[in-house]
VOGU-3710 file (C-alpha; in Angstrom, 3 decimals, decimal comma):
1> xxxxxxxxxx> 129,367/67,731/107,915  133,013/68,646/107,301  134,281/72,247/107,373  134,720/72,182/103,580  131,132/71,046/103,085  129,865/73,699/105,503  131,455/76,415/103,341  129,565/75,065/100,305  126,237/75,514/102,124  124,751/78,912/102,864
11> xxxxxxxxxx> 122,160/79,978/105,429  119,065/81,927/104,323  120,702/85,055/105,767  123,889/84,557/103,733  121,846/83,959/100,561  119,747/87,049/101,311  122,892/89,160/101,680  124,336/87,843/98,401  121,109/88,453/96,462  120,308/91,678/98,342
21> xxxxxxxxxx> 116,852/90,601/99,481  115,258/89,860/102,841  115,701/86,361/104,323  111,914/85,912/104,178  112,142/86,344/100,380  114,778/83,603/100,185  112,523/81,299/102,210  109,549/82,104/99,966  111,586/81,249/96,843  112,573/77,961/98,477
31> xxxxxxxxxx> 108,963/77,141/99,387  107,881/77,835/95,802  110,665/75,591/94,481  112,454/78,449/92,691  115,585/78,115/94,825  116,371/74,557/95,896  117,447/73,905/99,465  118,056/71,091/101,901  116,914/70,870/105,490  119,295/69,951/108,286
41> xxxxxxxxxx> 118,276/67,353/110,903  117,574/70,342/113,184  115,069/71,746/110,668  117,222/74,587/109,305  117,266/75,381/105,610  120,634/75,391/103,792  121,448/76,289/100,182  124,265/74,901/98,068  126,459/77,748/96,811  126,196/76,332/93,259
51> xxxxxxxxxx> 122,387/76,427/93,495  122,450/80,088/94,578  124,793/80,878/91,670  122,414/79,075/89,256  119,447/81,030/90,613  121,367/84,312/90,325  122,390/83,566/86,703  118,842/82,641/85,676  117,484/85,827/87,254  120,099/88,184/85,830
61> xxxxxxxxxx> 121,992/88,807/89,082  125,735/88,951/88,537  127,230/88,055/91,906  130,855/88,562/90,838  130,510/92,020/89,361  128,200/93,317/92,103  131,141/94,452/94,259  133,176/95,733/91,310  130,541/97,776/89,526  128,838/99,139/92,624
71> xxxxxxxxxx> 125,156/99,309/93,386  122,692/100,082/90,577  119,665/102,067/91,783  116,569/102,972/89,767  114,664/105,935/91,246  110,964/105,879/90,295  109,068/109,017/91,299  106,710/111,376/89,439  108,034/114,294/91,536  110,928/115,290/89,270
81> xxxxxxxxxx> 112,507/117,554/91,883  112,558/114,782/94,511  113,844/112,229/91,966  116,600/114,697/91,016  117,509/115,148/94,686  117,821/111,364/95,184  119,867/111,067/91,991  122,342/113,763/93,110  122,569/112,400/96,661  123,278/108,825/95,531
91> xxxxxxxxxx> 125,766/109,795/92,831  127,620/111,964/95,361  128,268/109,108/97,783  131,809/107,784/98,329  130,567/104,279/97,392  130,138/103,714/93,636  126,411/103,950/92,843  124,964/104,025/89,321  121,597/105,793/89,203  118,813/105,966/86,621
101> xxxxxxxxxx> 115,525/107,856/87,008  112,010/107,049/85,780  109,122/109,462/86,332  106,221/107,039/85,984  105,379/103,358/86,242  105,531/102,726/82,497  109,004/104,261/82,152  110,076/102,236/85,209  109,006/99,021/83,461  111,211/99,839/80,484
111> xxxxxxxxxx> 114,240/100,880/82,567  114,045/97,779/84,764  114,998/95,725/81,701  117,508/98,128/80,140  119,273/99,494/83,256  119,051/96,227/85,259  118,986/97,763/88,752  119,906/95,987/91,973  117,454/98,170/93,905  114,426/100,266/92,968
121> xxxxxxxxxx> 113,464/103,295/95,070  109,751/103,339/94,302  107,244/106,108/95,036  103,926/104,522/96,006  101,635/107,353/94,884  101,976/107,971/91,140  99,245/108,640/88,597  98,044/105,799/86,339  100,328/102,917/87,386  100,920/103,380/91,131
131> xxxxxxxxxx> 103,890/102,012/93,057  101,926/99,104/94,512  101,129/97,781/91,019  104,690/98,396/89,800  106,083/96,482/92,778  103,648/93,598/92,214  104,615/93,365/88,521  108,339/93,376/89,347  107,957/90,641/91,955  105,705/88,447/89,769
141> xxxxxxxxxx> 108,143/88,421/86,823  110,866/85,772/87,354  113,305/87,939/85,359  112,954/90,837/87,830  111,805/89,169/91,063  115,312/89,325/92,599  115,406/93,139/92,424  115,054/94,716/95,862  112,266/97,283/96,070  112,403/100,067/98,657
151> xxxxxxxxxx> 109,079/101,911/98,744  108,919/105,627/99,487  105,757/107,510/100,368  104,607/110,975/101,327  101,554/109,284/102,891  103,177/107,170/105,645  100,065/105,426/106,923  100,243/101,983/108,516  98,100/100,711/105,612  100,573/102,005/102,970
161> xxxxxxxxxx> 103,526/100,504/104,842  101,747/97,137/105,143  100,556/97,107/101,511  104,034/97,934/100,172  105,591/95,071/102,143  102,754/92,730/101,098  103,516/93,547/97,439  107,179/92,607/97,925  109,014/95,755/99,039  111,789/95,095/101,571
171> xxxxxxxxxx> 111,426/98,510/103,260  109,039/101,456/103,206  110,470/104,906/103,906  108,589/108,132/104,535  109,098/111,419/102,673  111,020/113,538/103,332  113,576/110,746/103,327  115,954/110,396/106,250  119,285/109,839/104,453  120,636/107,523/107,176
181> xxxxxxxxxx> 117,525/105,305/106,827  117,855/105,413/103,044  121,498/104,313/103,131  120,642/101,544/105,583  117,793/100,322/103,342  120,178/100,288/100,364  122,829/98,395/102,330  125,315/101,265/102,003  127,556/102,619/104,782  126,515/105,761/106,630
191> xxx> 128,050/109,018/105,462  130,037/110,888/108,077  129,992/114,561/108,223
//
């Protein structure tokens, strides 16, 4: 394969970084036939850049404007004080971050389609429609499946961590949130100071 051809092919890790998901998610999409790939003679999966761009377009991910417009984060938490804290913290970062807040699962469903977040910070324990169900619905809808979900819980049991990841979350953070862990989960640089 020539150097020019190699630049047209992306590894699962490069695709994951572009789409802001975990590499395992990229592999799952490939296995389901949602994102077409080729396999090298050594058994490694590679993705044509044009195929990744097609997938991004069809799933509402704008790769070009992602760096220009900054990260879009939807905070979903029924604790209004905690949601307000996250909103203020994220909007105060040096990196450009657009933030919207939803205080229940139903409102989150509406804002996912109107705000079009890159990442959802999702409380797992909410009345009526809990975070596990919200995450499952987001990941099962092809129009929203590319959104990264970072679960947050005040009940950091091994079972809650496992269930959140099983439903499609890429991380599960405990409350109170460690801001360095939060920034890392969002793919944002650490704040000095």
